[in-house]
C-alpha positions as CSV (number, residue, x, y, z in Angstrom):
1,M,0.0,0.0,0.0
2,Q,2.8,2.5,0.8
3,N,4.5,1.9,-2.5
4,K,1.3,2.8,-4.3
5,D,0.9,6.0,-2.2
6,G,4.4,7.1,-3.2
7,L,3.8,6.3,-6.8
8,L,0.5,8.2,-6.7
9,A,2.2,11.2,-5.2
10,A,4.9,11.1,-7.9
11,L,2.3,10.9,-10.7
12,I,0.4,13.8,-9.3
13,V,3.5,16.0,-9.0
14,L,4.5,14.9,-12.6
15,F,1.1,15.8,-13.9
16,F,1.1,19.3,-12.4
17,I,4.7,20.2,-12.9
18,G,5.3,18.3,-16.1
19,D,9.0,17.8,-15.7
20,G,10.7,14.6,-14.7
21,R,13.6,16.2,-13.0
22,A,11.4,18.4,-10.8
23,T,9.3,15.4,-10.0
24,F,12.4,13.5,-8.9
25,I,13.4,16.4,-6.6
26,S,9.9,16.5,-5.0
27,V,9.8,12.7,-4.7
28,L,13.2,12.7,-2.9
29,A,11.8,15.1,-0.4
30,I,9.4,12.5,1.0
31,P,11.8,9.8,2.2
32,T,14.4,12.4,3.1
33,S,12.0,14.2,5.4
34,I,10.8,10.9,7.0
35,I,14.3,9.7,7.6
36,A,15.3,13.1,9.1
37,S,12.2,13.1,11.3
38,F,13.0,9.6,12.7
39,G,16.6,10.7,13.3
40,V,15.4,13.7,15.3
41,M,13.0,11.5,17.2
42,W,15.8,9.0,18.0
43,V,18.2,11.8,19.1
44,G,15.4,13.3,21.3
45,N,14.6,9.8,22.7
46,V,10.9,10.2,21.5
47,T,9.0,6.9,21.2
48,L,7.1,6.0,18.1
49,N,3.5,6.1,19.2
50,S,0.2,7.3,17.6
51,I,0.7,10.9,18.7
52,S,4.2,11.1,17.0
53,L,2.8,9.5,13.9
54,V,-0.2,11.9,13.8
55,V,2.3,14.8,13.9
56,L,4.7,13.3,11.4
57,A,2.1,12.8,8.7
58,P,1.2,16.5,8.2
59,A,4.8,17.5,8.7
60,V,5.9,15.3,5.7
61,G,3.0,16.8,3.7
62,I,4.2,20.3,4.5
63,V,7.8,19.5,3.4
64,V,6.6,18.0,0.1
65,D,4.3,21.0,-0.5
66,E,7.2,23.4,0.1
67,A,9.5,21.4,-2.1
68,I,6.9,21.6,-4.9
69,I,6.5,25.4,-4.4
70,V,10.3,25.9,-4.5
71,V,10.7,23.9,-7.7
72,E,7.8,25.7,-9.4
73,N,9.3,29.1,-8.5
74,I,12.7,28.0,-9.9
75,F,11.0,27.0,-13.2
76,R,9.1,30.2,-13.3
77,H,12.3,32.3,-12.9
78,I,14.2,30.2,-15.5
79,H,11.3,30.6,-17.9
80,D,11.1,34.4,-17.3
81,R,14.8,34.7,-17.9
82,H,14.5,32.9,-21.2
83,D,11.6,35.1,-22.2
84,C,13.7,38.3,-21.4
85,R,16.6,37.0,-23.5
86,L,14.4,36.3,-26.5
87,R,13.0,39.9,-26.6
């Protein structure tokens, strides 16, 4: 089930952004943020219970959302720069 969720998220990002490289960057944000979260939890000696999982799920969503926004802004600036050079 989890593999299908990650694939679905990647396909949605690919659909909206339309670039494989940007999708790859956004898809890398998901496992990176989860691994980093578990690392911080381990260092802070926080147990993995339902409360920590409830907090972790929206946090990962926020990280992925921010990664998509950053990639979209980068593409917009690159596109605007190419438009200025063509004029």
